[in-house]
PDBQT receptor file of N, H, CA, C and O in Angstrom, charges set to zero:
ATOM      1  N   UNK A   1     151.034 112.076  76.075  1.00  0.00    +0.000 N 
ATOM      2  CA  UNK A   1     150.943 112.930  74.905  1.00  0.00    +0.000 C 
ATOM      3  C   UNK A   1     151.640 112.241  73.751  1.00  0.00    +0.000 C 
ATOM      4  O   UNK A   1     152.767 111.766  73.883  1.00  0.00    +0.000 OA
ATOM      5  N   UNK A   2     150.954 112.191  72.613  1.00  0.00    +0.000 N 
ATOM      6  H   UNK A   2     150.038 112.577  72.505  1.00  0.00    +0.000 HD
ATOM      7  CA  UNK A   2     151.515 111.553  71.436  1.00  0.00    +0.000 C 
ATOM      8  C   UNK A   2     152.130 112.610  70.533  1.00  0.00    +0.000 C 
ATOM      9  O   UNK A   2     151.593 113.704  70.356  1.00  0.00    +0.000 OA
ATOM     10  N   UNK A   3     153.260 112.250  69.977  1.00  0.00    +0.000 N 
ATOM     11  H   UNK A   3     153.696 111.361  70.121  1.00  0.00    +0.000 HD
ATOM     12  CA  UNK A   3     153.913 113.122  69.010  1.00  0.00    +0.000 C 
ATOM     13  C   UNK A   3     154.087 112.299  67.741  1.00  0.00    +0.000 C 
ATOM     14  O   UNK A   3     154.590 111.177  67.779  1.00  0.00    +0.000 OA
ATOM     15  N   UNK A   4     153.674 112.858  66.640  1.00  0.00    +0.000 N 
ATOM     16  H   UNK A   4     153.265 113.770  66.609  1.00  0.00    +0.000 HD
ATOM     17  CA  UNK A   4     153.798 112.137  65.374  1.00  0.00    +0.000 C 
ATOM     18  C   UNK A   4     154.221 113.099  64.284  1.00  0.00    +0.000 C 
ATOM     19  O   UNK A   4     153.881 114.282  64.290  1.00  0.00    +0.000 OA
ATOM     20  N   UNK A   5     154.965 112.555  63.364  1.00  0.00    +0.000 N 
ATOM     21  H   UNK A   5     155.242 111.594  63.359  1.00  0.00    +0.000 HD
ATOM     22  CA  UNK A   5     155.290 113.320  62.162  1.00  0.00    +0.000 C 
ATOM     23  C   UNK A   5     154.240 112.919  61.138  1.00  0.00    +0.000 C 
ATOM     24  O   UNK A   5     154.174 111.765  60.714  1.00  0.00    +0.000 OA
ATOM     25  N   UNK A   6     153.433 113.875  60.753  1.00  0.00    +0.000 N 
ATOM     26  H   UNK A   6     153.487 114.812  61.097  1.00  0.00    +0.000 HD
ATOM     27  CA  UNK A   6     152.313 113.600  59.868  1.00  0.00    +0.000 C 
ATOM     28  C   UNK A   6     152.588 114.239  58.523  1.00  0.00    +0.000 C 
ATOM     29  O   UNK A   6     152.911 115.423  58.429  1.00  0.00    +0.000 OA
ATOM     30  N   UNK A   7     152.453 113.422  57.477  1.00  0.00    +0.000 N 
ATOM     31  H   UNK A   7     152.191 112.460  57.553  1.00  0.00    +0.000 HD
ATOM     32  CA  UNK A   7     152.601 113.953  56.124  1.00  0.00    +0.000 C 
ATOM     33  C   UNK A   7     151.218 114.044  55.500  1.00  0.00    +0.000 C 
ATOM     34  O   UNK A   7     150.279 113.389  55.953  1.00  0.00    +0.000 OA
ATOM     35  N   UNK A   8     151.101 114.830  54.493  1.00  0.00    +0.000 N 
ATOM     36  H   UNK A   8     151.863 115.362  54.125  1.00  0.00    +0.000 HD
ATOM     37  CA  UNK A   8     149.828 114.943  53.796  1.00  0.00    +0.000 C 
ATOM     38  C   UNK A   8     149.053 116.182  54.168  1.00  0.00    +0.000 C 
ATOM     39  O   UNK A   8     147.861 116.274  53.874  1.00  0.00    +0.000 OA
ATOM     40  N   UNK A   9     149.693 117.128  54.799  1.00  0.00    +0.000 N 
ATOM     41  H   UNK A   9     150.662 117.053  55.038  1.00  0.00    +0.000 HD
ATOM     42  CA  UNK A   9     149.038 118.391  55.113  1.00  0.00    +0.000 C 
ATOM     43  C   UNK A   9     147.880 118.208  56.076  1.00  0.00    +0.000 C 
ATOM     44  O   UNK A   9     147.900 117.341  56.951  1.00  0.00    +0.000 OA
ATOM     45  N   UNK A  10     146.859 119.054  55.891  1.00  0.00    +0.000 N 
ATOM     46  H   UNK A  10     146.842 119.758  55.181  1.00  0.00    +0.000 HD
ATOM     47  CA  UNK A  10     145.714 119.027  56.806  1.00  0.00    +0.000 C 
ATOM     48  C   UNK A  10     144.971 117.695  56.740  1.00  0.00    +0.000 C 
ATOM     49  O   UNK A  10     144.482 117.202  57.756  1.00  0.00    +0.000 OA
ATOM     50  N   UNK A  11     144.887 117.113  55.537  1.00  0.00    +0.000 N 
ATOM     51  H   UNK A  11     145.285 117.515  54.712  1.00  0.00    +0.000 HD
ATOM     52  CA  UNK A  11     144.196 115.825  55.408  1.00  0.00    +0.000 C 
ATOM     53  C   UNK A  11     144.932 114.741  56.193  1.00  0.00    +0.000 C 
ATOM     54  O   UNK A  11     144.295 113.892  56.816  1.00  0.00    +0.000 OA
ATOM     55  N   UNK A  12     146.248 114.760  56.169  1.00  0.00    +0.000 N 
ATOM     56  H   UNK A  12     146.765 115.450  55.663  1.00  0.00    +0.000 HD
ATOM     57  CA  UNK A  12     147.030 113.804  56.946  1.00  0.00    +0.000 C 
ATOM     58  C   UNK A  12     146.827 113.995  58.441  1.00  0.00    +0.000 C 
ATOM     59  O   UNK A  12     146.742 113.029  59.198  1.00  0.00    +0.000 OA
ATOM     60  N   UNK A  13     146.753 115.248  58.851  1.00  0.00    +0.000 N 
ATOM     61  H   UNK A  13     146.822 116.034  58.236  1.00  0.00    +0.000 HD
ATOM     62  CA  UNK A  13     146.505 115.546  60.275  1.00  0.00    +0.000 C 
ATOM     63  C   UNK A  13     145.126 115.049  60.677  1.00  0.00    +0.000 C 
ATOM     64  O   UNK A  13     144.964 114.467  61.750  1.00  0.00    +0.000 OA
ATOM     65  N   UNK A  14     144.130 115.274  59.825  1.00  0.00    +0.000 N 
ATOM     66  H   UNK A  14     144.262 115.747  58.954  1.00  0.00    +0.000 HD
ATOM     67  CA  UNK A  14     142.772 114.798  60.131  1.00  0.00    +0.000 C 
ATOM     68  C   UNK A  14     142.744 113.273  60.247  1.00  0.00    +0.000 C 
ATOM     69  O   UNK A  14     142.125 112.727  61.161  1.00  0.00    +0.000 OA
ATOM     70  N   UNK A  15     143.417 112.590  59.318  1.00  0.00    +0.000 N 
ATOM     71  H   UNK A  15     143.920 113.034  58.576  1.00  0.00    +0.000 HD
ATOM     72  CA  UNK A  15     143.470 111.122  59.371  1.00  0.00    +0.000 C 
ATOM     73  C   UNK A  15     144.134 110.646  60.650  1.00  0.00    +0.000 C 
ATOM     74  O   UNK A  15     143.649 109.710  61.286  1.00  0.00    +0.000 OA
ATOM     75  N   UNK A  16     145.235 111.276  61.036  1.00  0.00    +0.000 N 
ATOM     76  H   UNK A  16     145.629 112.036  60.519  1.00  0.00    +0.000 HD
ATOM     77  CA  UNK A  16     145.950 110.868  62.249  1.00  0.00    +0.000 C 
ATOM     78  C   UNK A  16     145.088 111.109  63.489  1.00  0.00    +0.000 C 
ATOM     79  O   UNK A  16     145.039 110.273  64.391  1.00  0.00    +0.000 OA
ATOM     80  N   UNK A  17     144.409 112.256  63.528  1.00  0.00    +0.000 N 
ATOM     81  H   UNK A  17     144.449 112.936  62.795  1.00  0.00    +0.000 HD
ATOM     82  CA  UNK A  17     143.536 112.539  64.667  1.00  0.00    +0.000 C 
ATOM     83  C   UNK A  17     142.422 111.516  64.735  1.00  0.00    +0.000 C 
ATOM     84  O   UNK A  17     142.088 111.036  65.818  1.00  0.00    +0.000 OA
ATOM     85  N   UNK A  18     141.838 111.175  63.593  1.00  0.00    +0.000 N 
ATOM     86  H   UNK A  18     142.109 111.565  62.713  1.00  0.00    +0.000 HD
ATOM     87  CA  UNK A  18     140.765 110.175  63.563  1.00  0.00    +0.000 C 
ATOM     88  C   UNK A  18     141.293 108.821  64.044  1.00  0.00    +0.000 C 
ATOM     89  O   UNK A  18     140.598 108.106  64.765  1.00  0.00    +0.000 OA
ATOM     90  N   UNK A  19     142.502 108.473  63.652  1.00  0.00    +0.000 N 
ATOM     91  H   UNK A  19     143.067 109.054  63.066  1.00  0.00    +0.000 HD
ATOM     92  CA  UNK A  19     143.107 107.213  64.102  1.00  0.00    +0.000 C 
ATOM     93  C   UNK A  19     143.250 107.216  65.614  1.00  0.00    +0.000 C 
ATOM     94  O   UNK A  19     142.916 106.231  66.274  1.00  0.00    +0.000 OA
ATOM     95  N   UNK A  20     143.740 108.309  66.164  1.00  0.00    +0.000 N 
ATOM     96  H   UNK A  20     144.011 109.109  65.628  1.00  0.00    +0.000 HD
ATOM     97  CA  UNK A  20     143.894 108.397  67.625  1.00  0.00    +0.000 C 
ATOM     98  C   UNK A  20     142.543 108.335  68.324  1.00  0.00    +0.000 C 
ATOM     99  O   UNK A  20     142.405 107.703  69.371  1.00  0.00    +0.000 OA
ATOM    100  N   UNK A  21     141.536 109.002  67.732  1.00  0.00    +0.000 N 
ATOM    101  H   UNK A  21     141.648 109.516  66.881  1.00  0.00    +0.000 HD
ATOM    102  CA  UNK A  21     140.187 108.951  68.306  1.00  0.00    +0.000 C 
ATOM    103  C   UNK A  21     139.662 107.513  68.321  1.00  0.00    +0.000 C 
ATOM    104  O   UNK A  21     139.087 107.063  69.312  1.00  0.00    +0.000 OA
ATOM    105  N   UNK A  22     139.867 106.800  67.209  1.00  0.00    +0.000 N 
ATOM    106  H   UNK A  22     140.334 107.165  66.404  1.00  0.00    +0.000 HD
ATOM    107  CA  UNK A  22     139.409 105.408  67.135  1.00  0.00    +0.000 C 
ATOM    108  C   UNK A  22     140.167 104.527  68.129  1.00  0.00    +0.000 C 
ATOM    109  O   UNK A  22     139.573 103.660  68.770  1.00  0.00    +0.000 OA
ATOM    110  N   UNK A  23     141.465 104.744  68.256  1.00  0.00    +0.000 N 
ATOM    111  H   UNK A  23     141.948 105.448  67.735  1.00  0.00    +0.000 HD
ATOM    112  CA  UNK A  23     142.247 103.970  69.227  1.00  0.00    +0.000 C 
ATOM    113  C   UNK A  23     141.726 104.201  70.643  1.00  0.00    +0.000 C 
ATOM    114  O   UNK A  23     141.638 103.261  71.433  1.00  0.00    +0.000 OA
ATOM    115  N   UNK A  24     141.383 105.433  70.962  1.00  0.00    +0.000 N 
ATOM    116  H   UNK A  24     141.455 106.196  70.320  1.00  0.00    +0.000 HD
ATOM    117  CA  UNK A  24     140.856 105.753  72.288  1.00  0.00    +0.000 C 
ATOM    118  C   UNK A  24     139.490 105.093  72.494  1.00  0.00    +0.000 C 
ATOM    119  O   UNK A  24     139.212 104.561  73.569  1.00  0.00    +0.000 OA
ATOM    120  N   UNK A  25     138.632 105.128  71.458  1.00  0.00    +0.000 N 
ATOM    121  H   UNK A  25     138.858 105.560  70.585  1.00  0.00    +0.000 HD
ATOM    122  CA  UNK A  25     137.322 104.485  71.558  1.00  0.00    +0.000 C 
ATOM    123  C   UNK A  25     137.459 102.977  71.758  1.00  0.00    +0.000 C 
ATOM    124  O   UNK A  25     136.729 102.386  72.554  1.00  0.00    +0.000 OA
ATOM    125  N   UNK A  26     138.387 102.361  71.041  1.00  0.00    +0.000 N 
ATOM    126  H   UNK A  26     138.980 102.842  70.395  1.00  0.00    +0.000 HD
ATOM    127  CA  UNK A  26     138.620 100.921  71.196  1.00  0.00    +0.000 C 
ATOM    128  C   UNK A  26     139.108 100.616  72.607  1.00  0.00    +0.000 C 
ATOM    129  O   UNK A  26     138.640  99.663  73.230  1.00  0.00    +0.000 OA
ATOM    130  N   UNK A  27     140.029 101.402  73.110  1.00  0.00    +0.000 N 
ATOM    131  H   UNK A  27     140.410 102.176  72.604  1.00  0.00    +0.000 HD
ATOM    132  CA  UNK A  27     140.546 101.191  74.465  1.00  0.00    +0.000 C 
ATOM    133  C   UNK A  27     139.429 101.345  75.498  1.00  0.00    +0.000 C 
ATOM    134  O   UNK A  27     139.360 100.574  76.455  1.00  0.00    +0.000 OA
ATOM    135  N   UNK A  28     138.559 102.332  75.311  1.00  0.00    +0.000 N 
ATOM    136  H   UNK A  28     138.615 102.959  74.533  1.00  0.00    +0.000 HD
ATOM    137  CA  UNK A  28     137.427 102.526  76.223  1.00  0.00    +0.000 C 
ATOM    138  C   UNK A  28     136.485 101.325  76.176  1.00  0.00    +0.000 C 
ATOM    139  O   UNK A  28     136.044 100.838  77.217  1.00  0.00    +0.000 OA
ATOM    140  N   UNK A  29     136.178 100.849  74.973  1.00  0.00    +0.000 N 
ATOM    141  H   UNK A  29     136.537 101.245  74.127  1.00  0.00    +0.000 HD
ATOM    142  CA  UNK A  29     135.278  99.708  74.820  1.00  0.00    +0.000 C 
ATOM    143  C   UNK A  29     135.883  98.451  75.440  1.00  0.00    +0.000 C 
ATOM    144  O   UNK A  29     135.174  97.676  76.083  1.00  0.00    +0.000 OA
ATOM    145  N   UNK A  30     137.181  98.244  75.254  1.00  0.00    +0.000 N 
ATOM    146  H   UNK A  30     137.756  98.874  74.732  1.00  0.00    +0.000 HD
ATOM    147  CA  UNK A  30     137.849  97.083  75.858  1.00  0.00    +0.000 C 
ATOM    148  C   UNK A  30     137.805  97.155  77.376  1.00  0.00    +0.000 C 
ATOM    149  O   UNK A  30     137.562  96.150  78.043  1.00  0.00    +0.000 OA
ATOM    150  N   UNK A  31     138.039  98.336  77.918  1.00  0.00    +0.000 N 
ATOM    151  H   UNK A  31     138.237  99.153  77.376  1.00  0.00    +0.000 HD
ATOM    152  CA  UNK A  31     138.007  98.504  79.377  1.00  0.00    +0.000 C 
ATOM    153  C   UNK A  31     136.623  98.180  79.923  1.00  0.00    +0.000 C 
ATOM    154  O   UNK A  31     136.496  97.489  80.934  1.00  0.00    +0.000 OA
ATOM    155  N   UNK A  32     135.583  98.680  79.252  1.00  0.00    +0.000 N 
ATOM    156  H   UNK A  32     135.686  99.242  78.431  1.00  0.00    +0.000 HD
ATOM    157  CA  UNK A  32     134.211  98.407  79.676  1.00  0.00    +0.000 C 
ATOM    158  C   UNK A  32     133.920  96.915  79.579  1.00  0.00    +0.000 C 
ATOM    159  O   UNK A  32     133.329  96.336  80.490  1.00  0.00    +0.000 OA
ATOM    160  N   UNK A  33     134.330  96.293  78.486  1.00  0.00    +0.000 N 
ATOM    161  H   UNK A  33     134.811  96.764  77.745  1.00  0.00    +0.000 HD
ATOM    162  CA  UNK A  33     134.102  94.866  78.295  1.00  0.00    +0.000 C 
ATOM    163  C   UNK A  33     134.764  94.048  79.387  1.00  0.00    +0.000 C 
ATOM    164  O   UNK A  33     134.131  93.161  79.959  1.00  0.00    +0.000 OA
ATOM    165  N   UNK A  34     136.022  94.327  79.688  1.00  0.00    +0.000 N 
ATOM    166  H   UNK A  34     136.537  95.048  79.223  1.00  0.00    +0.000 HD
ATOM    167  CA  UNK A  34     136.737  93.574  80.716  1.00  0.00    +0.000 C 
ATOM    168  C   UNK A  34     136.141  93.815  82.098  1.00  0.00    +0.000 C 
ATOM    169  O   UNK A  34     136.078  92.901  82.919  1.00  0.00    +0.000 OA
ATOM    170  N   UNK A  35     135.704  95.050  82.353  1.00  0.00    +0.000 N 
ATOM    171  H   UNK A  35     135.755  95.793  81.686  1.00  0.00    +0.000 HD
ATOM    172  CA  UNK A  35     135.078  95.364  83.642  1.00  0.00    +0.000 C 
ATOM    173  C   UNK A  35     133.781  94.583  83.799  1.00  0.00    +0.000 C 
ATOM    174  O   UNK A  35     133.521  94.007  84.855  1.00  0.00    +0.000 OA
ATOM    175  N   UNK A  36     132.973  94.564  82.751  1.00  0.00    +0.000 N 
ATOM    176  H   UNK A  36     133.185  95.033  81.893  1.00  0.00    +0.000 HD
ATOM    177  CA  UNK A  36     131.697  93.842  82.813  1.00  0.00    +0.000 C 
ATOM    178  C   UNK A  36     131.929  92.341  82.916  1.00  0.00    +0.000 C 
ATOM    179  O   UNK A  36     131.198  91.645  83.620  1.00  0.00    +0.000 OA
ATOM    180  N   UNK A  37     132.938  91.845  82.223  1.00  0.00    +0.000 N 
ATOM    181  H   UNK A  37     133.532  92.411  81.652  1.00  0.00    +0.000 HD
ATOM    182  CA  UNK A  37     133.234  90.418  82.312  1.00  0.00    +0.000 C 
ATOM    183  C   UNK A  37     133.641  90.053  83.732  1.00  0.00    +0.000 C 
ATOM    184  O   UNK A  37     133.237  89.011  84.248  1.00  0.00    +0.000 OA
ATOM    185  N   UNK A  38     134.434  90.902  84.362  1.00  0.00    +0.000 N 
ATOM    186  H   UNK A  38     134.762  91.749  83.942  1.00  0.00    +0.000 HD
ATOM    187  CA  UNK A  38     134.853  90.652  85.746  1.00  0.00    +0.000 C 
ATOM    188  C   UNK A  38     133.650  90.706  86.676  1.00  0.00    +0.000 C 
ATOM    189  O   UNK A  38     133.520  89.874  87.573  1.00  0.00    +0.000 OA
ATOM    190  N   UNK A  39     132.766  91.684  86.465  1.00  0.00    +0.000 N 
ATOM    191  H   UNK A  39     132.872  92.360  85.736  1.00  0.00    +0.000 HD
ATOM    192  CA  UNK A  39     131.563  91.793  87.302  1.00  0.00    +0.000 C 
ATOM    193  C   UNK A  39     130.663  90.583  87.106  1.00  0.00    +0.000 C 
ATOM    194  O   UNK A  39     130.070  90.089  88.065  1.00  0.00    +0.000 OA
ATOM    195  N   UNK A  40     130.554  90.101  85.866  1.00  0.00    +0.000 N 
ATOM    196  H   UNK A  40     131.036  90.503  85.088  1.00  0.00    +0.000 HD
ATOM    197  CA  UNK A  40     129.739  88.925  85.580  1.00  0.00    +0.000 C 
ATOM    198  C   UNK A  40     130.297  87.712  86.297  1.00  0.00    +0.000 C 
ATOM    199  O   UNK A  40     129.542  86.918  86.859  1.00  0.00    +0.000 OA
ATOM    200  N   UNK A  41     131.604  87.563  86.283  1.00  0.00    +0.000 N 
ATOM    201  H   UNK A  41     132.217  88.208  85.827  1.00  0.00    +0.000 HD
ATOM    202  CA  UNK A  41     132.225  86.420  86.955  1.00  0.00    +0.000 C 
ATOM    203  C   UNK A  41     131.999  86.487  88.465  1.00  0.00    +0.000 C 
ATOM    204  O   UNK A  41     131.746  85.461  89.096  1.00  0.00    +0.000 OA
ATOM    205  N   UNK A  42     132.086  87.664  89.043  1.00  0.00    +0.000 N 
ATOM    206  H   UNK A  42     132.292  88.498  88.531  1.00  0.00    +0.000 HD
ATOM    207  CA  UNK A  42     131.819  87.827  90.478  1.00  0.00    +0.000 C 
ATOM    208  C   UNK A  42     130.378  87.427  90.782  1.00  0.00    +0.000 C 
ATOM    209  O   UNK A  42     130.120  86.727  91.762  1.00  0.00    +0.000 OA
ATOM    210  N   UNK A  43     129.437  87.870  89.943  1.00  0.00    +0.000 N 
ATOM    211  H   UNK A  43     129.647  88.438  89.147  1.00  0.00    +0.000 HD
ATOM    212  CA  UNK A  43     128.030  87.523  90.153  1.00  0.00    +0.000 C 
ATOM    213  C   UNK A  43     127.809  86.020  90.021  1.00  0.00    +0.000 C 
ATOM    214  O   UNK A  43     127.048  85.436  90.793  1.00  0.00    +0.000 OA
ATOM    215  N   UNK A  44     128.467  85.391  89.054  1.00  0.00    +0.000 N 
ATOM    216  H   UNK A  44     129.086  85.865  88.427  1.00  0.00    +0.000 HD
ATOM    217  CA  UNK A  44     128.335  83.937  88.890  1.00  0.00    +0.000 C 
ATOM    218  C   UNK A  44     128.837  83.207  90.131  1.00  0.00    +0.000 C 
ATOM    219  O   UNK A  44     128.214  82.253  90.598  1.00  0.00    +0.000 OA
ATOM    220  N   UNK A  45     129.959  83.662  90.652  1.00  0.00    +0.000 N 
ATOM    221  H   UNK A  45     130.464  84.437  90.272  1.00  0.00    +0.000 HD
ATOM    222  CA  UNK A  45     130.522  83.036  91.849  1.00  0.00    +0.000 C 
ATOM    223  C   UNK A  45     129.578  83.200  93.030  1.00  0.00    +0.000 C 
ATOM    224  O   UNK A  45     129.338  82.248  93.772  1.00  0.00    +0.000 OA
ATOM    225  N   UNK A  46     129.041  84.406  93.209  1.00  0.00    +0.000 N 
ATOM    226  H   UNK A  46     129.237  85.179  92.607  1.00  0.00    +0.000 HD
ATOM    227  CA  UNK A  46     128.098  84.644  94.313  1.00  0.00    +0.000 C 
ATOM    228  C   UNK A  46     126.864  83.760  94.156  1.00  0.00    +0.000 C 
ATOM    229  O   UNK A  46     126.393  83.165  95.125  1.00  0.00    +0.000 OA
ATOM    230  N   UNK A  47     126.342  83.677  92.930  1.00  0.00    +0.000 N 
ATOM    231  H   UNK A  47     126.724  84.160  92.143  1.00  0.00    +0.000 HD
ATOM    232  CA  UNK A  47     125.165  82.858  92.677  1.00  0.00    +0.000 C 
ATOM    233  C   UNK A  47     125.449  81.389  92.971  1.00  0.00    +0.000 C 
ATOM    234  O   UNK A  47     124.635  80.711  93.598  1.00  0.00    +0.000 OA
ATOM    235  N   UNK A  48     126.587  80.902  92.527  1.00  0.00    +0.000 N 
ATOM    236  H   UNK A  48     127.248  81.453  92.017  1.00  0.00    +0.000 HD
ATOM    237  CA  UNK A  48     126.975  79.507  92.787  1.00  0.00    +0.000 C 
ATOM    238  C   UNK A  48     127.068  79.246  94.288  1.00  0.00    +0.000 C 
ATOM    239  O   UNK A  48     126.586  78.224  94.776  1.00  0.00    +0.000 OA
ATOM    240  N   UNK A  49     127.687  80.172  95.015  1.00  0.00    +0.000 N 
ATOM    241  H   UNK A  49     128.078  81.003  94.618  1.00  0.00    +0.000 HD
ATOM    242  CA  UNK A  49     127.816  80.023  96.467  1.00  0.00    +0.000 C 
ATOM    243  C   UNK A  49     126.449  80.005  97.145  1.00  0.00    +0.000 C 
ATOM    244  O   UNK A  49     126.206  79.191  98.036  1.00  0.00    +0.000 OA
ATOM    245  N   UNK A  50     125.558  80.901  96.725  1.00  0.00    +0.000 N 
ATOM    246  H   UNK A  50     125.755  81.562  96.001  1.00  0.00    +0.000 HD
ATOM    247  CA  UNK A  50     124.223  80.931  97.306  1.00  0.00    +0.000 C 
ATOM    248  C   UNK A  50     123.437  79.664  96.979  1.00  0.00    +0.000 C 
ATOM    249  O   UNK A  50     122.717  79.139  97.827  1.00  0.00    +0.000 OA
ATOM    250  N   UNK A  51     123.578  79.179  95.756  1.00  0.00    +0.000 N 
ATOM    251  H   UNK A  51     124.163  79.606  95.066  1.00  0.00    +0.000 HD
ATOM    252  CA  UNK A  51     122.900  77.937  95.383  1.00  0.00    +0.000 C 
ATOM    253  C   UNK A  51     123.419  76.763  96.217  1.00  0.00    +0.000 C 
ATOM    254  O   UNK A  51     122.644  75.903  96.637  1.00  0.00    +0.000 OA
ATOM    255  N   UNK A  52     124.723  76.731  96.452  1.00  0.00    +0.000 N 
ATOM    256  H   UNK A  52     125.353  77.429  96.112  1.00  0.00    +0.000 HD
ATOM    257  CA  UNK A  52     125.312  75.675  97.284  1.00  0.00    +0.000 C 
ATOM    258  C   UNK A  52     124.812  75.776  98.720  1.00  0.00    +0.000 C 
ATOM    259  O   UNK A  52     124.506  74.759  99.342  1.00  0.00    +0.000 OA
ATOM    260  N   UNK A  53     124.726  76.997  99.253  1.00  0.00    +0.000 N 
ATOM    261  H   UNK A  53     124.975  77.823  98.747  1.00  0.00    +0.000 HD
ATOM    262  CA  UNK A  53     124.218  77.190 100.611  1.00  0.00    +0.000 C 
ATOM    263  C   UNK A  53     122.760  76.752 100.709  1.00  0.00    +0.000 C 
ATOM    264  O   UNK A  53     122.354  76.130 101.691  1.00  0.00    +0.000 OA
ATOM    265  N   UNK A  54     121.978  77.083  99.685  1.00  0.00    +0.000 N 
ATOM    266  H   UNK A  54     122.308  77.589  98.888  1.00  0.00    +0.000 HD
ATOM    267  CA  UNK A  54     120.573  76.704  99.669  1.00  0.00    +0.000 C 
ATOM    268  C   UNK A  54     120.430  75.184  99.621  1.00  0.00    +0.000 C 
ATOM    269  O   UNK A  54     119.606  74.609 100.332  1.00  0.00    +0.000 OA
ATOM    270  N   UNK A  55     121.224  74.547  98.790  1.00  0.00    +0.000 N 
ATOM    271  H   UNK A  55     121.894  75.014  98.212  1.00  0.00    +0.000 HD
ATOM    272  CA  UNK A  55     121.169  73.084  98.696  1.00  0.00    +0.000 C 
ATOM    273  C   UNK A  55     121.582  72.448 100.018  1.00  0.00    +0.000 C 
ATOM    274  O   UNK A  55     120.994  71.450 100.433  1.00  0.00    +0.000 OA
ATOM    275  N   UNK A  56     122.579  73.010 100.676  1.00  0.00    +0.000 N 
ATOM    276  H   UNK A  56     123.056  73.821 100.338  1.00  0.00    +0.000 HD
ATOM    277  CA  UNK A  56     123.057  72.459 101.946  1.00  0.00    +0.000 C 
ATOM    278  C   UNK A  56     122.031  72.662 103.058  1.00  0.00    +0.000 C 
ATOM    279  O   UNK A  56     121.964  71.861 103.991  1.00  0.00    +0.000 OA
ATOM    280  N   UNK A  57     121.235  73.719 102.968  1.00  0.00    +0.000 N 
ATOM    281  H   UNK A  57     121.288  74.369 102.210  1.00  0.00    +0.000 HD
ATOM    282  CA  UNK A  57     120.242  74.005 103.995  1.00  0.00    +0.000 C 
ATOM    283  C   UNK A  57     119.058  73.052 103.912  1.00  0.00    +0.000 C 
ATOM    284  O   UNK A  57     118.317  72.909 104.885  1.00  0.00    +0.000 OA
ATOM    285  N   UNK A  58     118.869  72.407 102.786  1.00  0.00    +0.000 N 
ATOM    286  H   UNK A  58     119.472  72.523 101.996  1.00  0.00    +0.000 HD
ATOM    287  CA  UNK A  58     117.751  71.491 102.639  1.00  0.00    +0.000 C 
ATOM    288  C   UNK A  58     116.490  72.235 102.260  1.00  0.00    +0.000 C 
ATOM    289  O   UNK A  58     116.492  73.458 102.117  1.00  0.00    +0.000 OA
ATOM    290  N   UNK A  59     115.408  71.484 102.097  1.00  0.00    +0.000 N 
ATOM    291  H   UNK A  59     115.406  70.491 102.213  1.00  0.00    +0.000 HD
ATOM    292  CA  UNK A  59     114.161  72.122 101.672  1.00  0.00    +0.000 C 
ATOM    293  C   UNK A  59     113.581  72.995 102.775  1.00  0.00    +0.000 C 
ATOM    294  O   UNK A  59     113.695  72.696 103.963  1.00  0.00    +0.000 OA
ATOM    295  N   UNK A  60     112.960  74.076 102.343  1.00  0.00    +0.000 N 
ATOM    296  H   UNK A  60     112.867  74.319 101.377  1.00  0.00    +0.000 HD
ATOM    297  CA  UNK A  60     112.344  74.979 103.314  1.00  0.00    +0.000 C 
ATOM    298  C   UNK A  60     111.032  74.389 103.802  1.00  0.00    +0.000 C 
ATOM    299  O   UNK A  60     110.505  73.450 103.204  1.00  0.00    +0.000 OA
ATOM    300  N   UNK A  61     110.514  74.932 104.871  1.00  0.00    +0.000 N 
ATOM    301  H   UNK A  61     110.942  75.695 105.357  1.00  0.00    +0.000 HD
ATOM    302  CA  UNK A  61     109.243  74.465 105.426  1.00  0.00    +0.000 C 
ATOM    303  C   UNK A  61     108.131  74.623 104.393  1.00  0.00    +0.000 C 
ATOM    304  O   UNK A  61     107.269  73.752 104.274  1.00  0.00    +0.000 OA
ATOM    305  N   UNK A  62     108.143  75.722 103.647  1.00  0.00    +0.000 N 
ATOM    306  H   UNK A  62     108.843  76.430 103.744  1.00  0.00    +0.000 HD
ATOM    307  CA  UNK A  62     107.124  75.955 102.637  1.00  0.00    +0.000 C 
ATOM    308  C   UNK A  62     107.165  74.883 101.559  1.00  0.00    +0.000 C 
ATOM    309  O   UNK A  62     106.116  74.412 101.122  1.00  0.00    +0.000 OA
ATOM    310  N   UNK A  63     108.355  74.490 101.122  1.00  0.00    +0.000 N 
ATOM    311  H   UNK A  63     109.208  74.872 101.477  1.00  0.00    +0.000 HD
ATOM    312  CA  UNK A  63     108.477  73.473 100.097  1.00  0.00    +0.000 C 
ATOM    313  C   UNK A  63     108.049  72.101 100.634  1.00  0.00    +0.000 C 
ATOM    314  O   UNK A  63     107.487  71.297  99.891  1.00  0.00    +0.000 OA
ATOM    315  N   UNK A  64     108.307  71.832 101.898  1.00  0.00    +0.000 N 
ATOM    316  H   UNK A  64     108.763  72.485 102.502  1.00  0.00    +0.000 HD
ATOM    317  CA  UNK A  64     107.914  70.561 102.485  1.00  0.00    +0.000 C 
ATOM    318  C   UNK A  64     106.407  70.402 102.495  1.00  0.00    +0.000 C 
ATOM    319  O   UNK A  64     105.897  69.298 102.303  1.00  0.00    +0.000 OA
ATOM    320  N   UNK A  65     105.681  71.507 102.719  1.00  0.00    +0.000 N 
ATOM    321  H   UNK A  65     106.096  72.404 102.874  1.00  0.00    +0.000 HD
ATOM    322  CA  UNK A  65     104.233  71.459 102.818  1.00  0.00    +0.000 C 
ATOM    323  C   UNK A  65     103.572  71.246 101.477  1.00  0.00    +0.000 C 
ATOM    324  O   UNK A  65     102.444  70.757 101.419  1.00  0.00    +0.000 OA
ATOM    325  N   UNK A  66     104.244  71.601 100.396  1.00  0.00    +0.000 N 
ATOM    326  H   UNK A  66     105.160  71.999 100.443  1.00  0.00    +0.000 HD
ATOM    327  CA  UNK A  66     103.631  71.482  99.068  1.00  0.00    +0.000 C 
ATOM    328  C   UNK A  66     103.668  70.105  98.580  1.00  0.00    +0.000 C 
ATOM    329  O   UNK A  66     103.195  69.827  97.478  1.00  0.00    +0.000 OA
TER     330      UNK A  66
């Protein structure tokens, strides 16, 4: 819970509330961004591992026939 001394009457209160709303929106956007970045990195690692496994397995029978 935030406590603030707000000057400027109702307009000051509205400005402070808007500031808090914007701070919350920024924090939400940052959390989503970091979560997606982490998920992207996990996917990249999985893809790299699968590509390495595929390369180590050699060409498939289907590719050999072509």
